C-alpha positions in Angstrom: -20.6 -48.6 -14.7 -22.1 -45.9 -14.4 -23.4 -46.3 -11.0 -20.4 -47.2 -9.8 -18.6 -43.7 -11.3 -21.6 -42.1 -10.2 -20.5 -43.3 -6.3 -16.9 -41.9 -7.2 -18.4 -38.2 -8.1 -20.1 -38.2 -4.8 -17.1 -39.2 -2.6 -15.1 -36.6 -4.4 -17.1 -33.8 -3.7 -16.8 -33.7 -0.1 -12.4 -33.2 -0.9 -13.4 -30.8 -3.1 -15.5 -28.8 -1.6 -12.6 -28.8 1.6 -9.6 -28.1 -1.1 -11.8 -24.5 -1.9 -11.8 -22.5 1.5 -13.4 -19.3 2.0 -11.7 -16.3 0.8 -9.7 -15.0 3.3 -8.5 -11.5 3.6 -6.1 -11.3 6.5 -4.3 -13.8 4.5 -4.8 -12.6 1.0 -3.3 -9.0 1.6 -0.2 -8.6 2.6 3.7 -7.0 2.4 6.3 -9.5 1.4 9.0 -6.9 -0.1 12.4 -6.6 0.3 14.8 -3.6 1.2 16.8 -2.6 -1.7 15.3 -4.3 -4.5 14.6 -2.9 -8.0 11.6 -1.7 -9.2 10.8 -1.6 -12.8 10.7 2.0 -13.4 10.1 2.0 -16.6 7.0 0.5 -16.8 4.5 2.4 -19.4 1.3 3.7 -17.3 -1.5 6.7 -17.8 -1.6 9.4 -15.7 -5.2 10.7 -14.7 -5.3 13.0 -18.5 -4.6 9.8 -19.9 -0.7 10.5 -20.9 1.6 8.0 -21.4 4.4 7.8 -17.8 6.4 5.6 -16.6 7.4 5.9 -12.6 10.9 6.9 -14.0 9.7 10.3 -15.5 7.7 10.8 -12.5 10.4 10.7 -9.9 12.8 13.4 -11.4 15.7 12.5 -9.4 13.5 12.7 -5.6 12.5 10.0 -3.8 9.1 8.7 -4.7 6.1 7.8 -2.1 4.2 4.9 -4.2 0.7 3.9 -2.5 -1.0 1.3 -4.2 -4.6 1.8 -4.4 -8.1 1.5 -6.1 -9.1 4.6 -7.7 -12.5 3.5 -7.0 -12.2 1.9 -3.3 -15.2 2.3 -1.1 -13.0 1.4 1.9 -10.0 3.4 2.9 -8.2 4.2 -0.2 -9.4 7.8 -0.7 -8.7 8.3 3.1 -5.1 6.9 3.2 -4.1 9.4 0.1 -5.9 12.4 2.1 -3.7 11.4 5.2 -0.6 11.3 3.4 -1.0 14.8 1.6 -1.6 16.1 5.4 1.7 14.9 6.6 3.6 15.8 3.8 1.8 19.4 4.1 2.8 19.5 8.0 6.2 18.7 7.7 7.2 20.5 4.7 8.1 17.5 2.5 6.2 18.6 -0.1 8.3 19.2 -2.6 10.9 17.0 -1.6 9.4 13.8 -3.3 6.9 12.7 -6.0 3.6 11.0 -4.9 2.4 8.3 -6.9 -1.3 6.6 -6.5 -0.7 3.5 -8.6 -4.5 2.3 -9.4 -4.2 -1.7 -8.7 -7.1 -2.5 -10.6 -6.0 -3.3 -14.4 -9.7 -1.8 -15.2 -9.6 1.0 -14.0 -9.2 3.8 -16.6 -7.6 7.4 -16.1 -10.9 9.2 -15.2 -11.5 7.1 -12.2 -7.5 8.1 -11.5 -9.3 11.4 -11.2 -10.5 10.9 -8.3 -7.5 10.2 -6.5 -5.1 12.9 -8.7 -7.9 15.6 -6.8 -6.7 14.4 -3.1 -3.5 15.1 -3.9 -3.9 18.3 -6.0 -2.5 20.1 -3.2 1.0 18.5 -3.8 3.8 20.0 -5.5 4.3 16.9 -7.4 1.3 14.4 -7.3 0.0 11.9 -10.1 -2.3 9.4 -10.1 -2.0 6.7 -12.8 -3.4 3.3 -14.3 -1.9 0.5 -15.7 -2.6 -2.4 -17.9 -2.7 -6.1 -15.8 1.0 -7.1 -16.5 2.4 -3.9 -15.7 0.2 -3.2 -12.6 1.5 -7.2 -12.1 5.1 -6.0 -12.3 5.2 -3.2 -9.7 3.2 -5.0 -7.3 4.8 -7.9 -7.5 8.3 -6.5 -7.3 7.1 -4.2 -4.5 5.9 -7.5 -2.9 2.7 -6.1 -2.4 0.1 -8.7 -2.2 -3.4 -8.5 -2.6 -6.4 -10.6 -3.7 -10.2 -9.9 -5.9 -13.1 -11.2 -3.7 -16.1 -11.7 -6.0 -18.5 -12.3 -3.6 -18.3 -8.2 -2.0 -16.6 -7.3 -6.0 -13.7 -5.7 -4.4 -10.0 -5.8 -3.5 -8.4 -7.0 -0.2 -5.2 -4.8 0.2 -3.0 -3.2 3.0 -3.6 0.8 3.2 0.2 1.5 3.0 3.0 3.8 0.6 6.1 2.5 -0.6 9.0 4.4 -0.6 11.6 4.8 -3.5 14.7 6.0 -3.9 15.4 8.2 -6.8 16.9 5.2 -8.3 13.9 2.9 -8.0 14.5 0.9 -5.0 12.7 -0.1 -2.3 13.7 1.7 0.7 11.1 1.4 3.3 7.0 1.2 4.1 4.9 3.9 5.3 2.0 1.8 6.7 -1.7 3.2 7.9 -3.4 6.4 7.4 -1.3 9.0 8.4 2.2 8.1 9.0 3.8 10.1 12.2 5.6 13.0 11.0 9.5 11.7 12.7 8.6 8.4 10.9 7.9 10.3 7.4 10.5 12.5 7.8 12.8 10.1 8.7 11.7 7.2 5.5 12.2 10.3 3.2 15.7 12.1 4.1 16.7 8.5 4.3 15.2 7.4 0.7 16.5 10.7 -1.1 20.3 9.7 0.0 19.6 6.2 -1.5 19.5 4.3 2.3 17.4 1.7 3.2 15.5 1.8 6.1 13.9 -1.1 7.9 10.9 -3.4 6.8 10.7 -5.2 10.0 7.3 -3.5 12.3 4.8 -3.7 9.5 2.1 -2.3 11.4 -1.1 -2.9 8.3 -4.1 -1.8 8.3 -6.5 -4.1 6.3 -8.6 -2.1 3.2 -11.2 -4.3 2.6 -15.3 -4.6 3.7 -15.0 -0.8 5.6 -18.6 0.6 5.3 -18.0 4.9 5.4 -21.3 4.9 6.4 -21.2 3.3 10.0 -17.4 3.7 10.1 -17.2 0.0 10.7 -15.2 -3.2 9.5 -16.7 -6.9 10.1 -16.2 -8.5 13.6 -13.0 -10.4 13.0 -11.4 -7.8 10.8 -12.0 -5.6 13.5 -10.4 -7.5 15.8 -7.4 -7.7 13.9 -7.3 -3.6 13.5 -7.4 -3.5 17.2 -4.7 -5.4 17.9 -2.8 -4.2 15.2 -4.0 -0.5 16.8 -2.3 -1.4 20.6 0.8 -2.7 18.3 1.1 0.4 16.5 1.1 2.4 20.1 3.7 0.5 21.2 6.1 0.4 18.0 5.7 4.7 18.2 6.2 4.2 22.3 9.8 2.1 21.6 10.5 4.4 18.6 10.2 7.7 20.8 12.5 6.0 23.1 15.1 5.3 21.1 15.4 8.6 19.6 15.2 10.2 23.4 18.3 8.3 23.6 20.2 9.0 20.7 19.6 12.3 21.5 21.2 12.0 24.8 24.2 10.2 23.7 24.9 12.8 21.0 24.8 15.4 23.5 27.5 13.9 25.7 30.9 15.3 25.6 
């Protein structure tokens, strides 16, 4: 009997191995949110000074640019916050929206959030916040922002993106990559400010995972995906510019 049980256990090993595929960051990190979904703005959070706050208090009647990040991220999170801040200054929109760096790692503390707050310090209305696991899950779940912990590398696989919320907390659109183009940023903020909903169709995402700041490189599989994504960004921007020019010409006709 014992021998039979041992044989059954050995036979089950290949099936168990097949049932646990290797960690796939390109599948684990995604954005599934739908425009118009209500985000729970009253979820309790803490800012970089340890003070209690909520997204509703932070918004104060403005649209919100909500960036899910790791405050202690070894990869792109800091660069994405830098790029967002630079573009807001360049477009003159730094006073038109509240900017929030939301820590996705519930183990992080207000002291960890201070690093993100420092990157946004030049903005008129910017915050870095942390929350307990249920609160973080409530916010990222409503946003449709999926990410996953890779215990092998000890980091989260997640996307570099910024959710644009209307003043009353509905998801208007997403901004992707390290520094959103000026026309895209302007359109997103203005649309959200009037309570409008943008298009979520063109999801040109940048993976924040296994990036080595020393070499400036990703591993080969992620690098290939980023090259393809970069080509898609160029094509999408060209289409956006062509569409904008056509609209201007139509509006100029008597």
